[in-house]
VOGU-3710 file (C-alpha; in Angstrom, 3 decimals, decimal comma):
1> xxxxxxxxxx> 2,153/-18,933/17,291  4,705/-18,904/20,194  8,500/-17,293/18,815  11,094/-19,973/19,310  14,036/-19,000/21,425  17,501/-20,164/20,982  18,161/-23,791/22,438  21,349/-26,271/21,337  18,355/-28,593/19,924  17,253/-25,416/18,114
11> xxxxxxxxxx> 18,042/-27,003/14,569  16,004/-24,753/12,352  17,589/-21,314/14,017  20,989/-22,359/13,728  20,270/-23,118/9,695  18,577/-19,553/9,815  21,905/-17,869/11,398  23,773/-19,745/8,378  21,647/-18,329/5,800  22,301/-15,006/7,365
21> xxxxxxxxxx> 25,958/-15,420/7,744  25,989/-16,935/4,044  23,806/-13,988/3,197  26,301/-11,538/4,643  29,091/-12,971/3,065  27,511/-12,518/-0,549  26,330/-8,772/0,111  29,959/-8,170/0,942  31,255/-9,710/-2,369  28,571/-7,875/-4,267
31> xxxxxxxxxx> 30,040/-4,718/-2,952  33,510/-5,876/-3,341  32,073/-6,894/-7,334  31,702/-3,002/-7,541  34,710/-1,401/-5,749  36,300/-3,465/-7,958  35,093/-1,669/-11,378  37,428/-0,409/-13,517  36,432/2,527/-15,384  39,403/4,100/-16,450
41> xxxxxxxxxx> 38,701/2,336/-20,843  34,986/2,950/-20,743  34,343/6,523/-20,625  35,052/8,730/-23,307  35,499/12,057/-21,420  35,807/13,288/-17,823  32,421/14,061/-17,418  30,735/10,753/-18,365  33,427/8,919/-16,082  32,635/11,222/-12,908
51> xxxxxxxxxx> 28,964/10,512/-13,502  29,607/6,884/-13,571  31,873/7,168/-10,629  29,194/8,503/-8,808  26,961/5,917/-9,620  29,573/3,719/-8,436  29,674/5,640/-5,090  26,124/5,140/-4,723  25,442/1,689/-5,130  28,763/1,091/-3,474
61> xxxxxxxxxx> 26,952/2,664/-0,356  23,825/1,332/-0,842  25,132/-2,188/-0,703  27,018/-1,160/3,143  26,321/-4,152/5,346  24,795/-2,471/8,665  25,834/-4,548/11,582  22,710/-3,816/13,570  20,059/-3,562/10,874  18,628/-6,971/9,658
71> xxxxxxxxxx> 19,760/-8,428/6,487  15,942/-9,899/5,926  13,452/-10,062/8,391  11,154/-12,456/6,958  10,537/-15,360/5,080  7,860/-16,415/2,939  7,122/-20,507/2,044  4,912/-20,456/-1,378  2,823/-23,777/-1,824  3,099/-23,332/-5,682
81> xxxxxxxxxx> 5,733/-21,691/-7,595  4,559/-17,749/-7,795  2,998/-17,073/-10,850  4,788/-14,385/-13,897  3,864/-11,390/-12,233  5,486/-12,394/-8,903  8,365/-13,594/-10,212  8,994/-10,608/-12,774  9,926/-8,981/-9,735  12,256/-11,303/-8,431
91> xxxxxxxxxx> 13,763/-12,085/-11,580  14,805/-8,452/-12,326  17,120/-8,842/-9,290  18,427/-12,105/-10,689  15,761/-14,595/-8,515  14,245/-16,667/-11,486  15,731/-19,595/-10,504  14,108/-19,022/-6,771  10,426/-19,374/-7,568  11,482/-23,099/-8,526
101> xxxxxxxxxx> 11,961/-24,170/-5,178  15,834/-23,361/-4,519  17,062/-22,420/-1,267  15,226/-25,215/0,719  11,768/-24,622/0,156  8,941/-26,561/-0,630  8,970/-28,957/-3,431  6,558/-26,998/-5,611  6,190/-23,773/-4,028  9,235/-21,576/-3,188
111> xxxxxxxxxx> 10,937/-20,005/-0,525  12,143/-16,396/-0,088  13,732/-14,135/2,381  12,588/-10,814/2,885  14,950/-7,701/3,458  15,281/-4,216/2,950  17,373/-4,899/-0,060  18,531/-8,092/-2,813  21,410/-9,922/-1,854  22,427/-12,790/-4,513
121> xxxxxxxxxx> 25,137/-15,648/-4,415  28,123/-15,423/-7,221  25,425/-17,207/-9,747  22,881/-14,663/-9,557  20,406/-16,347/-7,141  18,661/-14,478/-4,325  19,917/-15,268/-1,221  17,689/-12,036/-0,335  14,599/-10,687/-1,822  13,783/-6,469/-1,488
131> xxxxxxxxxx> 10,575/-6,153/-0,047  9,434/-3,941/-2,807  9,162/-7,228/-5,144  6,358/-8,474/-6,127  6,693/-12,045/-4,526  7,329/-10,039/-1,354  3,378/-8,858/-1,405  2,033/-11,714/0,686  4,973/-11,056/3,430  2,493/-7,523/4,239
141> xxxxxxxxxx> -1,124/-8,759/3,771  -1,653/-12,700/3,345  -3,564/-13,882/6,148  -5,347/-17,131/6,756  -8,327/-15,765/4,571  -6,144/-14,915/1,881  -3,391/-16,717/2,237  -2,174/-15,799/-1,339  -0,658/-19,411/-2,103  2,012/-18,895/0,862
151> xxxxxxxxxx> 1,781/-21,867/3,378  3,923/-20,300/5,837  5,248/-17,076/6,907  8,092/-16,503/9,416  9,219/-13,360/11,019  12,649/-12,983/13,170  13,639/-11,259/15,710  16,884/-9,801/16,397  18,877/-8,182/19,406  21,848/-5,892/18,681
161> xxxxxxxxxx> 21,949/-7,680/14,646  21,895/-11,403/16,457  19,019/-13,190/15,175  17,801/-14,818/18,552  14,265/-15,963/17,393  11,574/-16,835/14,742  7,574/-17,128/14,715  6,226/-18,952/11,906  2,791/-18,482/11,437  1,007/-21,357/9,392
171> xxxxxxxxxx> -1,735/-20,051/6,771  -3,147/-22,951/5,541  -5,037/-23,339/8,786  -8,107/-22,035/7,980  -9,762/-23,245/10,987  -7,475/-21,330/13,577  -7,889/-17,721/14,924  -5,699/-14,515/13,607  -3,131/-13,988/16,236  -1,319/-10,924/16,582
181> xxxxxxxxxx> 2,494/-11,834/16,158  4,855/-11,075/19,497  7,728/-10,690/17,361  5,895/-7,863/15,530  4,446/-6,594/18,569  7,604/-6,359/20,382  9,219/-4,512/16,908  6,417/-1,760/16,704  7,210/-1,556/20,878  10,688/-1,338/20,978
191> xxxxxxxxxx> 12,641/1,731/22,610  13,938/3,897/19,970  17,300/6,108/20,163  18,247/8,243/17,654  16,424/9,650/14,447  13,456/7,941/12,722  13,784/4,599/11,537  12,422/2,616/8,726  9,083/0,102/9,642  9,868/-2,281/6,758
201> xxxxxxxxxx> 9,606/-4,934/8,828  6,041/-4,435/10,344  4,146/-2,586/7,793  0,743/-3,382/7,987  -2,458/-4,239/5,208  -3,645/-1,568/5,043  -0,800/0,607/4,936  1,064/-1,369/2,175  -2,071/-0,741/-0,115  -1,016/3,044/0,221
211> xxxxxxxxxx> 2,996/2,161/-0,143  2,487/0,012/-3,305  -0,247/2,217/-4,701  0,119/2,527/-8,814  2,353/6,205/-9,736  -0,059/7,020/-12,016  -2,599/8,672/-9,540  -2,076/11,350/-6,001  -2,767/9,667/-2,911  -4,020/11,996/0,273
221> xxxxxxxxxx> -3,715/10,095/3,557  -5,397/11,265/6,886  -3,769/9,797/10,069  -4,127/9,942/13,515  -1,201/9,851/15,722  0,718/6,581/15,618  -0,528/5,614/12,719  2,774/5,593/10,667  1,645/8,084/7,753  4,774/9,801/7,847
231> xxxxxxxxxx> 6,810/6,121/7,398  4,174/5,154/4,835  4,556/7,736/2,564  8,383/7,647/3,095  8,626/3,498/1,891  6,178/4,596/-0,925  8,778/7,305/-2,281  11,128/3,928/-2,009  9,000/1,575/-3,283  8,361/3,928/-6,331
241> xxxxxxxxxx> 11,748/4,243/-6,930  12,356/0,339/-7,127  9,246/0,316/-9,584  9,795/3,029/-12,034  13,465/3,998/-11,551  14,434/5,237/-14,538  10,676/7,294/-14,430  11,815/9,268/-11,485  15,582/9,238/-12,072  15,136/11,672/-15,520
251> xxxxxxxxxx> 11,448/13,672/-13,291  12,925/13,267/-9,820  11,624/12,919/-6,116  11,308/15,493/-3,390  10,320/15,428/0,527  8,532/18,108/1,459  8,326/18,496/5,577  7,228/21,458/7,860  10,667/22,414/9,072  14,150/21,380/9,572
261> xxxxxxxxxx> 13,970/19,665/12,641  11,541/17,118/11,241  13,856/16,609/7,813  16,608/16,297/10,535  14,484/13,413/11,822  13,187/11,712/8,913  16,558/11,556/6,908  17,856/8,589/7,574  15,208/6,464/6,603  15,374/6,360/2,642
271> xxxxxxxxxx> 19,322/5,448/3,173  18,360/2,679/5,127  16,490/1,327/2,343  19,024/2,014/0,030  17,568/5,417/-1,394  20,436/7,983/-1,362  19,174/10,785/-3,965  15,642/11,921/-2,595  15,947/15,555/-1,649  14,249/16,894/1,389
281> xxxxxxxxxx> 13,368/20,660/1,417  10,395/22,782/3,548  7,811/24,977/1,672  10,340/28,121/2,419  13,156/26,189/1,038  10,959/26,133/-2,243  9,898/29,611/-2,807  13,125/30,635/-1,165  13,432/33,889/-3,528  14,321/36,507/-1,150
291> xxxxxxxxxx> 15,540/36,363/2,141  13,115/36,423/4,884  13,433/38,336/7,570  10,094/39,928/8,688  6,809/38,934/10,021  3,215/38,668/9,597  0,323/39,199/11,604  -2,053/36,258/11,660  -4,626/38,263/10,016  -1,988/39,344/7,468
301> xxxxxxxxxx> -0,383/35,897/6,908  -3,918/34,546/6,185  -5,331/37,163/3,194  -1,786/36,390/1,800  -2,030/32,995/2,245  -5,426/33,144/0,474  -5,888/31,444/-2,783  -7,658/34,822/-4,146  -3,687/36,342/-3,940  -3,094/33,907/-7,085
311> xxxxxxxxxx> -6,017/36,159/-9,535  -4,626/39,029/-7,974  -1,573/38,656/-8,757  -2,179/37,150/-11,757  -3,987/40,634/-13,086  -0,867/42,296/-11,457  1,619/40,823/-13,768  -0,427/41,455/-17,155  -0,981/45,010/-15,997  1,869/45,664/-17,767
321> xxxxxxxxxx> 0,741/45,060/-21,519  -0,426/48,221/-23,259  -2,069/48,370/-27,089  0,308/49,957/-29,702  -0,663/53,847/-30,347  1,424/53,450/-33,325  2,271/51,435/-36,368  5,673/49,363/-37,004  8,247/50,219/-39,571  11,151/48,059/-40,191
331> xxxxxxxxxx> 13,452/49,200/-42,502  15,227/45,704/-44,454  17,832/47,458/-47,291  16,271/49,964/-49,007  12,622/48,210/-48,725  10,482/49,719/-45,618  7,458/47,142/-44,253  5,068/48,778/-42,619  2,620/47,313/-40,007  -0,178/48,917/-38,678
341> xxxxxxxxxx> -1,097/49,960/-34,930  -4,628/47,424/-35,136  -2,824/44,001/-36,118  0,136/44,502/-33,832  -2,710/45,029/-31,361  -4,546/41,571/-32,440  -1,772/40,054/-31,782  -1,299/41,014/-28,510  -5,031/40,731/-27,626  -4,806/36,953/-29,214
351> xxxxxxxxxx> -1,718/36,012/-26,804  -2,950/37,423/-23,968  -6,263/35,081/-24,663  -4,457/32,141/-24,694  -3,809/32,352/-21,259  0,325/31,373/-21,649  3,174/32,143/-19,182  3,945/35,935/-19,563  7,198/35,051/-20,419  6,482/32,893/-23,206
361> xxxxxxxxxx> 4,209/35,153/-24,284  6,392/37,967/-24,532  9,282/35,551/-26,070  6,084/34,586/-28,717  5,629/37,916/-30,038  8,649/39,199/-31,758  8,322/36,418/-34,045  4,278/36,549/-34,151  5,262/39,999/-35,695  8,162/39,426/-37,849
371> xxxxxxxxxx> 5,958/36,752/-39,442  3,247/39,516/-40,166  6,703/41,035/-41,526  7,367/38,006/-43,619  3,339/37,748/-44,968  3,823/41,447/-46,793  7,264/40,265/-48,159  5,856/37,516/-50,087  3,075/38,982/-51,454  5,899/41,600/-52,526
381> xxxxxxxxxx> 7,101/38,715/-54,553  9,903/38,075/-52,322  11,095/34,467/-50,735  12,148/34,640/-46,823  13,013/31,994/-45,044  13,081/31,049/-41,301  16,495/33,080/-40,841  15,477/36,162/-42,715  12,208/35,846/-39,408  14,647/35,490/-37,155
391> xxxxxxxxxx> 15,976/38,402/-38,513  13,323/40,501/-38,721  11,966/39,513/-34,508  15,907/40,878/-33,522  14,867/44,257/-35,781  15,770/47,392/-33,298  12,011/48,726/-34,062  10,690/44,972/-33,410  12,438/45,096/-29,777  11,024/48,618/-29,544
401> xxxxxxxxxx> 8,233/47,570/-29,881  7,811/44,380/-27,542  9,306/46,692/-25,008  7,132/48,974/-24,849  3,252/46,865/-25,018  4,813/43,772/-23,583  7,530/44,759/-20,808  9,391/42,674/-18,381  8,034/41,791/-15,214  10,766/40,948/-11,841
411> xxxxxxxxxx> 8,653/39,062/-9,740  9,993/40,363/-6,371  9,405/44,130/-7,845  6,228/43,778/-8,766  4,990/42,123/-5,382  6,792/44,648/-3,671  4,826/47,187/-5,559  1,773/45,174/-4,398  2,314/45,740/-0,850  3,616/48,880/-1,071
421> xxxxxxxxxx> 1,271/51,120/-3,491  -1,750/51,111/-2,496  -3,373/52,420/-5,590  -2,053/49,387/-7,648  -2,940/46,856/-4,890  -6,673/48,042/-4,900  -6,757/48,470/-8,409  -5,946/44,365/-9,207  -7,486/43,376/-5,869  -10,799/44,819/-7,137
431> xxxxxxxxxx> -13,463/42,929/-6,014  -10,930/40,246/-4,454  -10,079/41,790/-0,856  -11,872/44,433/0,985  -10,431/47,565/1,961  -10,124/46,129/5,318  -8,243/43,464/3,925  -5,854/45,241/1,513  -5,032/47,459/4,134  -3,904/44,395/6,299
441> xxxxxxxxxx> -1,136/43,758/4,327  0,324/46,692/2,905  3,980/47,317/4,680  3,852/49,429/7,563  7,435/50,880/6,236  6,997/50,741/2,602  10,931/49,117/1,736  12,765/51,728/-1,158  14,111/48,304/-2,787  13,622/44,157/-3,363
451> xxxxxxxxxx> 17,236/43,739/-1,133  16,050/46,003/1,691  12,441/44,961/2,106  11,722/42,812/5,597  10,234/40,188/3,625  7,766/37,468/5,707  7,330/33,755/4,821  4,285/34,101/2,924  5,539/37,198/0,624  7,965/34,738/0,041
461> xxxxxxxxxx> 5,600/32,300/-1,579  3,492/35,111/-3,384  6,829/35,806/-5,565  6,784/32,084/-6,175  3,460/32,608/-7,450  4,467/35,313/-9,843  7,506/33,699/-10,944  4,917/30,541/-11,910  3,191/33,285/-13,673  6,197/34,136/-15,932
471> xxxxxxxxxx> 7,861/31,134/-16,382  6,544/27,867/-15,774  8,166/25,595/-12,550  9,828/22,619/-13,579  7,865/19,709/-12,218  9,231/16,828/-10,358  8,360/13,161/-10,796  6,890/12,526/-7,133  6,659/14,903/-4,214  5,507/14,061/-0,821
481> xxxxxxxxxx> 4,397/16,142/1,499  3,936/16,011/4,959  2,334/17,616/7,631  0,259/18,864/4,668  -2,510/19,915/7,126  -0,430/23,363/8,035  -0,309/24,731/4,890  -2,232/27,650/3,321  -4,026/27,583/-0,024  -0,893/29,527/-1,218
491> xxxxxxxxxx> 1,262/27,514/-0,063  -0,474/24,194/-1,917  -0,030/25,754/-5,320  3,742/26,647/-4,876  4,039/22,749/-3,528  1,490/21,332/-6,884  3,565/23,879/-9,332  6,356/21,390/-8,104  4,596/17,804/-9,775  2,202/19,623/-12,268
501> xxxxxxxxxx> 2,990/17,016/-14,243  3,927/13,932/-11,936  2,114/12,737/-8,843  2,146/13,551/-5,229  1,343/11,268/-1,671  -0,190/14,405/1,019  0,252/13,232/4,647  -1,392/14,468/7,557  -4,294/15,096/9,836  -6,809/17,668/9,954
511> xxxxxxxxxx> -6,727/17,239/13,881  -3,542/18,845/13,451  -3,673/21,779/12,092  -1,951/24,769/14,001  -1,657/27,269/11,864  -4,617/30,382/11,276  -5,286/29,292/8,010  -5,336/25,401/8,430  -7,560/23,697/5,858  -10,152/22,582/6,745
521> xxxxxxxxxx> -11,194/19,507/4,274  -8,918/17,526/2,200  -11,088/18,403/-0,892  -10,563/21,897/-0,598  -6,596/21,334/0,136  -6,311/19,078/-3,239  -7,876/21,386/-5,408  -5,515/24,122/-4,625  -2,620/21,663/-4,903  -4,392/20,907/-8,450
531> xxxxxxxxxx> -5,295/17,350/-7,498  -8,909/17,425/-7,118  -9,025/13,906/-8,286  -7,006/12,486/-5,772  -7,834/9,532/-3,910  -8,221/9,823/-0,048  -7,489/6,926/2,859  -7,957/7,072/6,450  -5,326/5,302/8,808  -7,151/5,366/12,348
541> xxxxxxxxxx> -5,243/2,315/14,083  -2,441/3,390/16,148  0,624/1,520/16,330  2,674/3,784/18,541  0,542/5,737/20,399  -0,820/3,926/23,972  -4,020/3,034/24,192  -4,844/5,356/27,233  -2,367/8,325/26,071  -4,630/8,222/22,507
551> xxxxxxxxxx> -8,129/7,898/24,443  -7,223/10,930/26,526  -5,802/13,126/23,873  -8,967/12,589/22,060  -11,372/14,000/24,115  -9,859/17,071/22,395  -11,433/15,781/19,119  -15,093/16,802/19,607  -13,642/20,612/19,993  -10,782/20,618/17,413
561> xxxxxxxxxx> -12,005/17,790/14,758  -15,338/16,983/14,900  -15,704/15,376/11,785  -12,670/12,892/11,910  -12,953/8,922/13,476  -11,219/8,484/17,008  -8,265/7,140/16,881  -7,332/3,363/18,249  -4,541/1,836/19,326  -3,501/-1,560/18,664
571> xxxxxxxxxx> -0,884/-1,626/21,280  -1,438/-4,507/23,433  0,083/-2,679/26,267  -1,706/0,203/27,889  1,436/2,479/28,228  2,658/4,746/31,188  0,628/7,504/31,774  -0,248/9,745/34,499  -1,946/13,402/35,535  -0,392/15,432/38,023
581> xxxxxxxxxx> -1,657/18,596/39,497  1,541/20,531/41,434  1,734/23,785/43,122  2,960/26,540/41,225  5,588/27,402/43,563  7,235/23,325/42,620  6,000/23,141/39,142  9,552/23,338/37,844  11,078/21,263/40,390  8,262/18,508/39,763
591> xxxxxxxxxx> 8,975/18,761/35,797  12,653/17,726/36,604  12,053/15,133/38,690  9,712/13,454/36,299  12,019/13,697/33,460  14,281/11,988/35,942  11,836/9,346/36,256  11,568/8,639/32,674  15,107/8,759/31,794  15,625/5,951/34,069
601> xxxxxxxxxx> 13,638/3,876/31,359  15,327/2,660/28,098  14,616/5,039/25,168  14,263/8,523/24,592  12,591/11,149/26,347  11,310/14,717/25,213  9,931/17,717/27,617  7,306/19,590/25,446  5,968/23,063/27,426  4,676/25,907/25,759
611> xxxxxxxxxx> 7,277/27,700/23,802  7,517/30,912/26,448  8,346/27,981/29,239  11,827/26,797/27,413  13,881/29,421/29,076  12,940/28,930/32,620  12,897/25,135/31,757  16,204/25,058/30,558  17,787/26,495/33,671  16,272/24,131/35,843
621> xxxxxxxxxx> 17,592/21,122/34,063  20,702/22,678/33,738  20,614/23,767/37,586  19,817/19,888/38,127  22,461/18,561/35,928  20,502/17,220/33,373  22,110/17,651/29,968  19,462/18,201/27,259  19,079/18,327/23,374  17,465/21,058/21,170
631> xxxxxxxxxx> 14,820/19,261/17,925  17,061/18,338/15,570  19,831/17,375/17,163  20,376/13,211/16,843  19,894/11,118/20,619  22,106/8,955/21,707  23,149/6,281/24,766  24,423/9,683/26,815  21,846/12,143/25,654  18,366/11,173/25,541
641> xxxxxxxxxx> 16,301/13,997/26,928  15,054/16,812/24,394  13,563/19,776/25,300  11,074/20,521/22,975  8,884/23,619/22,159  5,306/23,193/21,659  5,548/24,583/18,273  8,200/22,258/16,830  6,705/18,806/18,105  4,625/18,143/15,247
651> xxxxxxxxxx> 5,983/14,633/13,361  8,622/13,783/16,523  8,146/10,887/18,492  9,823/10,117/21,767  9,518/6,795/23,809  8,519/8,915/27,261  6,972/13,163/27,186  6,888/15,382/30,080  4,274/17,681/28,874  4,225/20,994/30,975
661> xxxxxxxxxx> 1,742/22,932/31,905  -1,313/22,133/29,456  -3,211/25,509/29,804  0,128/27,600/29,063  0,336/25,685/25,541  -3,192/26,603/24,513  -3,016/30,519/25,591  0,232/30,477/23,651  -1,765/30,668/20,408  -3,430/33,295/19,294
671> xxxxxxxxxx> -7,361/31,220/19,446  -8,408/28,658/21,454  -9,455/26,358/18,917  -5,069/26,451/17,709  -3,936/26,251/20,771  -6,286/22,670/21,575  -4,868/21,115/17,904  -1,543/22,628/19,677  -2,031/20,424/22,203  -3,110/17,394/21,086
681> xxxxxxxxxx> 0,056/17,197/18,847  1,923/17,593/22,159  -0,261/14,744/23,988  0,337/12,367/21,322  4,015/12,025/20,764  4,652/9,537/23,188  5,447/5,698/22,717  5,962/4,437/25,977  4,662/6,837/28,507  3,163/10,097/28,863
691> xxxxxxxxxx> 3,351/12,550/32,283  1,403/15,474/32,064  2,167/18,573/34,911  0,768/21,218/35,700  -0,226/24,144/37,826  -3,014/25,726/36,768  -6,401/24,220/35,612  -6,704/21,778/32,758  -8,287/22,508/29,794  -11,594/22,077/30,164
701> xxx> -12,030/20,103/27,090  -9,429/17,360/28,772  -11,179/17,217/32,247
//
């Protein structure tokens, strides 16, 4: 299956180039059509006009022709016309006639060019089919054992946006052996500069199954380093927006990442696939009810992040509810209506038993009391209607009762009281937290107000939980949660509240859990998330990390995650890998020398080190005249070296990685297991090469 190279006699390649040129011209025409739209006379008011103009602007942006991004990357030649279920996806984009073989395909089948977005000609006939359409699916899943009615699968190779090669795979040759596509392998191993790019041309069958999973269920992906789990999650969002656009346009989609550097790294993937309206946030962003200015000890953070705190908060929220001691008297005109205290108590207890949101129950209470008054009015021969009931509910006497028996709750003030009032905390944590745990989470210096309190990130999550107990958190249609293994149970609950009526895609690797509260199993995590029935898929085939590198890092698995399968790499290249001991006084100089060597190669370079080593290494790089970036800053051809604290390395990738002093990475964490997991993350950030430089002895698990 050799790739066909450029020659003067290569007529098929010239035809493909001609189709690429025609497709680009058609895309420009599609964009021009949208730009020429005049909406002056089709909108009723300025609000409608603004909404429609924004939709038009988004459409114009989505139709941009990016010179260095291939418009199509593959072609399928079907043996027969696709069935109705496949043709439906193409027809929805104006592709009905393509299913009959238009575009030079086999007489009885059809030819489809697969790309990042749909492109049609002036007659509405397709020139490029969106990769998410049903008719495109065999490009990712067809094999000689299961050809899916495809005769030939063609892949295209590009250099700087120019089509330079193609490669055919005859799926009708069942006697031949399956071979690795050279173009596919080259694309997977292509050096990278800049933010994360899409993998739409290289999605593998096991990844595609996750990408196209139904929106009705939640999927959890346990993925070893380099298996593409983040890319799978992002492409799943793009697929769901294609397949369920109207539904998700109403309910919304959200990508949740571990930090801002990570979100900046992945932010260009969805726009490159034509999806511009997907929100991105960290967990801290979701729960930003107060300004975070403090930090917890690991022990305090573990207690605050424990699921038991949800019950502590539930008890505390309801603690202000009291039973009435006196009857209610409502005066209307010359009549006085009396409701005894025991009847109001029955109403209050019934609302408590229903376990509805505190705020919703408080809103219902005056109406329930007013109804009791109306019953007495009717018994006296009056005929009150709904307006009378609303008037009674607004009566000053009724309001006074509600204020007394069911007072308003401010979530932040409630949490502040729990964390500063030892007796209040002990009362509501009885049987849940030990005295030692209660003492651990009490503020050392009680704050006078919500504004002056030095809230921690874990405190903000508690406030979010309390806020949801008072008023329901709005739910989105779909949420993607990446690096999920690091979340506490209370953080899982915070994310789960954002998709109670929707679905989720959970991405992570238990071996990379680097917080003291990191989850021990996906079953436990999914229960806290509110999705206990989610499907768990495991990806173990690595496409980015070289064989020797993943094998070296996997030496740590017995110590950090013995229950996980060892990851394997499908990369043919073993990778550039070395471990170099040096004298302590030469460590900084050797690290700089290794960075220079890495920068001699094409692509990006990451220097990863323990956080405590960053200032010294930054000074060494500056003294050596090597400019460097911080995580989250975009690499370019002129600036390809990034200095990365080990605590921020998760989720990032570099073509070449220089790892400074592994033992310092381990000892920088509160316990050995967390330190070894942090080291595992650092070791697996390399795509093409890894150089480990150390003056201290390596951790025993590596040797």
